[in-house]
C-alpha positions, 0 to 999 in steps of 0.5 A, a space after each residue: 765607310 763604317 767597319 763592323 767589329 769582327 765576330 771572333 772568339 777570345 784566344 784559349 790560354 795555355 793555363 786554361 787548356 791545361 785545366 780543361 785537359 786535367 778535368 777531362 783526364 780525371 773524368 775519363 779515369 773516374 768513368 774507367 774505374 766505374 766501368 772496370 769495377 762493374 766488369 769485375 763484379 759482373 764478369 770476374 766475381 759473378 759466380 761468387 756473388 751468385 753462390 752467396 745469393 744462393 745461400 739465401 735459399 739453399 742450405 747444406 746440412 752435414 751428414 757425419 761419417 762414421 769413424 773407422 773401427 779399431 780392432 786388435 791383431 786377431 780382428 776383435 772389435 775394440 772400438 766401433 761407431 753406432 748411430 744415434 739421434 741428436 737434437 741440434 741447434 743452428 745458431 743462424 736460424 734461431 730467433 733474433 729477439 733475445 726474449 723469443 730465443 730465451 723462451 725457445 731455450 726454456 721450452 726445448 729444455 723442458 722437452 729434453 729434460 735439461 735443467 734450466 738452472 744457471 751455472 758458471 759458463 766459461 766462454 772464449 773471449 767473454 770470460 765466465 758467464 752465468 747461463 743455463 746449459 742450453 744457452 751456455 752450449 750455444 755461446 761456447 760454440 758461437 765463440 769458436 765456430 759461429 755457424 756450426 750446429 750445436 749438439 744439445 743432447 744425443 741418444 734422445 728417444 724416438 718420441 722426442 724426435 717425433 714431437 719436435 718434427 711435428 712442431 717445427 714451427 714452434 722450434 725454429 733452428 732446432 733439428 733432429 739429426 743422425 750422428 755417430 757415437 763411439 762404442 767400446 764393447 770391452 768397456 774398461 779394457 785398454 781404456 787409456 789407449 783409445 783416447 777421445 773424439 769431439 767437435 773440431 775446435 777453433 784452434 784445430 781448424 787452422 792446423 795443418 793436419 786438419 786442412 780441408 776438414 769441415 767445421 762440423 767434423 768430429 775429430 780425434 782429441 787424444 790417444 789413438 783417435 788423435 794419432 790416427 785421425 786422418 785414417 779413422 775420420 772418413 769424409 762427411 756427406 751433406 744434404 742440400 736443401 731449398 728454403 724460402 725467405 724465412 728459412 723454411 724447408 721447401 725440398 731436397 736438391 742434392 745429397 752427397 753420401 758420407 764415406 766411413 773411415 778406414 779400420 785401424 788394426 792394432 798389435 794389441 792382443 785383447 786376451 793378453 790385455 785383459 789378463 794384464 789388467 786382471 793380474 795387475 789388479 790382483 797385485 794391487 789387492 794383495 799388497 796394501 797400501 798399493 793403489 795403482 800401477 801399470 804394465 807393458 808387454 811388447 815384442 823386443 824385435 820390432 816394438 809391437 805392443 802386445 798389451 799396455 795398461 794402467 790402473 785404476 781405469 775407467 769406462 770410455 763409454 762415459 765420453 761418448 756423450 756430454 759428460 757431467 762436470 761432477 763425473 769428470 772431476 771424479 775421474 780426474 782427482 786424487 781421491 780416485 787416483 786419477 784414472 784418466 792417466 796412462 801410467 805406462 807412459 805418462 808417469 815417470 818414477 825411480 825404477 830401483 834395481 831394474 836400472 842396474 843392467 844399464 849401470 852394468 853396461 856403462 861400467 863395462 863399456 867405459 872400462 870402469 869395470 871388467 868381467 874379471 873384476 870382483 868387489 867385496 860386498 861388506 853390506 855398506 858403501 861409504 863415500 863423502 862421510 855418508 854410508 849406504 847399505 844393502 836392503 835388510 843389512 845383507 852382505 854378499 861377500 866377493 861378487 863379480 858382475 853376473 852374481 851382483 845382478 843375480 843377488 841385486 847387490 846395492 853396494 856393488 852398484 853403488 861402487 859402479 856409480 862412483 866409478 862412472 861419475 865424471 867431473 861436472 865442470 868438464 862433463 856437464 852432461 854427465 859421464 858414462 852412466 848418463 851416456 849409456 842410459 841416454 842411448 837406452 832411451 832413459 830421459 826421452 820419449 819413446 815415440 809411441 803412437 799415442 799422445 801425452 807421453 812424458 820424457 821422464 828425467 835423466 839427472 846430470 850436472 847440467 840438469 841440476 844446475 838448471 833446476 837450481 837456477 829455477 829455484 833461485 829465480 822463483 825465490 827472487 820473484 816470490 820473495 820466499 826462502 824456498 820454492 821447493 824446486 831444488 836445494 841449490 846444491 851442486 852435482 856430487 858423486 852421491 847423485 851418480 851413486 843414487 842413479 846407479 841403483 835407480 834412485 834419486 832424481 831419475 824418472 823412468 816410465 814403464 814403457 821406457 824401461 820396456 824399450 831398454 830391456 828390449 835392447 838388452 834382449 835383441 843385442 842393441 836395437 832400440 825399438 820404436 814401440 807402436 800399437 798400430 799395425 796397419 790401416 785397412 779398407 772396408 774389404 780388408 785390403 791393407 792400405 798402410 803397413 805400420 812398421 817404424 824402424 828402430 830409433 837407433 842401434 847401441 854399439 854393445 859389446 857381445 861379451 858384455 851383453 851376454 854377461 848381463 843377460 846371464 845375470 838376469 837369467 840367474 836372478 830369475 832361475 838360480 838359488 839366491 836370485 831375486 825372483 827365482 822363487 817366482 820365475 824359477 818354476 816357469 817353463 820358459 827361459 825368463 831373464 828378469 830383474 826385480 826393483 824396489 824404489 823409494 818415493 817421497 815417504 810413501 811405501 816402496 814401489 814394486 817393479 819387475 822387468 823381464 824378457 823371454 828372448 827370440 833364441 829361446 822361443 818363437 814368440 819373444 816378449 818383454 814384460 814390465 810391471 810396476 805397482 805403486 806402494 806395492 813393496 818389494 819387486 818380488 812381492 807384487 810386480 814379479 807375480 803379475 809379470 808371471 801371470 802375463 807371461 803365462 797368458 802369452 805362452 799358455 793362454 791362461 794366467 795361472 796362479 799368483 806366485 808371490 816371492 819373498 825376496 826383500 831386495 831393493 
């Protein structure tokens, strides 16, 4: 019997089974990845991609919000916003062909009257290019914010507006929109305080203070506009429009209205501000070769700034449009004496004898001197084989502290400077003089609500060692005998002697000195000066009160501070007082000190610091004036201060009363 072979399959080996399982698992995983990716795109990210697709047919055109008004304490408008017509370019909508884009720029320049000559054009990330003004503006904007509109020209005539609107197909990417420009009705009054505004830049867009701000926003760049930007800025609106595949307008979809910024009320008194600038200009004009100066007037009790000015000044309306480079250079060079600098808080100088009340405080509080002590002023003070003299060779004889302030004896205060000096090795930050000057606020920023304030300088052994080290490093790096930073000498008692009379390496801003004299007037409270008073809604509701607390309290002995005040009162009212011929006839109780500072071979700088305290008036005030190259303090600064006081108390400046005192 014949047997047929059995019909059976070969057995599946374990190795083959493993391979089949691996391939199956890989295929399953691959299909799972594809499935979940499709699910992610369709379900989780559907809205995102739908929005991106909508962008192809929907555009948002920003509507800028007007910035809030800035008004003085009485409601007078100092800064406002006005509407204007601006021609703008939208970079994504410009022709992609370089030649067509170039022809568009040339044609638009002809319509707007903009030159087509190539100039140097610095572009972030690309160096300096040579481009005409319009392509330069586009390149600069694209480097910072690629999709932001570029404003080519503002305040264009209506005829230009109509011309471009009727020829939209000839000017792709060109739009004519309403914008808001800042307006300064008082022109050069308080110009350095307000600051400037401009488009937010690439660095600012990532800053915490601008979180959530549109890339097309106009923000404060300096001054009050920068400090209070979040209140003044407002919220931009937008027009949502529909376009076709070629980007042509098809209709409006939705509009969100802009919300204007809040109003900022300042403590500034516009009448006092104007009078201060006029008085300072008169002091400059009357004392050649004087050419610049600054003044501060504030409340010594709470730090409210009534007036703060600097000369020379400028018209801030220049900055409401694109300013030509030549005009900007004129405002920022030595020939015009730097009008953009706010000398009240951005320039630090030796302040001469106005520093002496601080020296008196240090000597009395440290025990280096007492009110019963007297010093024989022979007209000179000698130490380390060097002798210093009073101005004009005067010798005042036996003096106590009150009379030394009255006549402003340099020799008396040279002595106090020597007595308050400390061993540099044991006290690298200086002795009593540095300690008390620091407490008064010398060598540090006051914290005023403006940008750009400088700290000045309070010299000490540590400071001298630091600048000596800088000089040594500079000489080694540049291989030169001197860099001019320092003379590489150690701290000496002579440095302290100079500091005691506000000379040498000390650098004080007029605002710092006003804060120091406020502490003398109020008994030791170091106020924090502020120009902002409150933030108001359009209906006048106060949204935020601005009233910063004092920076600190100085532990002044009441007996000592009374003696210093008496010296200041006598200096302004009694025979022999350095400003008695200026302030002696003034009806209010003025406590004041002249100062005459020597500066690097220039003519002497004139200073005057004074106050009328709260116990003598219901309207206390501190006034500090400085006039560069103005000569003695009684000749330029004190007469200007008197005019400011006259305006404050009586509503008019009065006459310019120059003094004859020639003391440092």
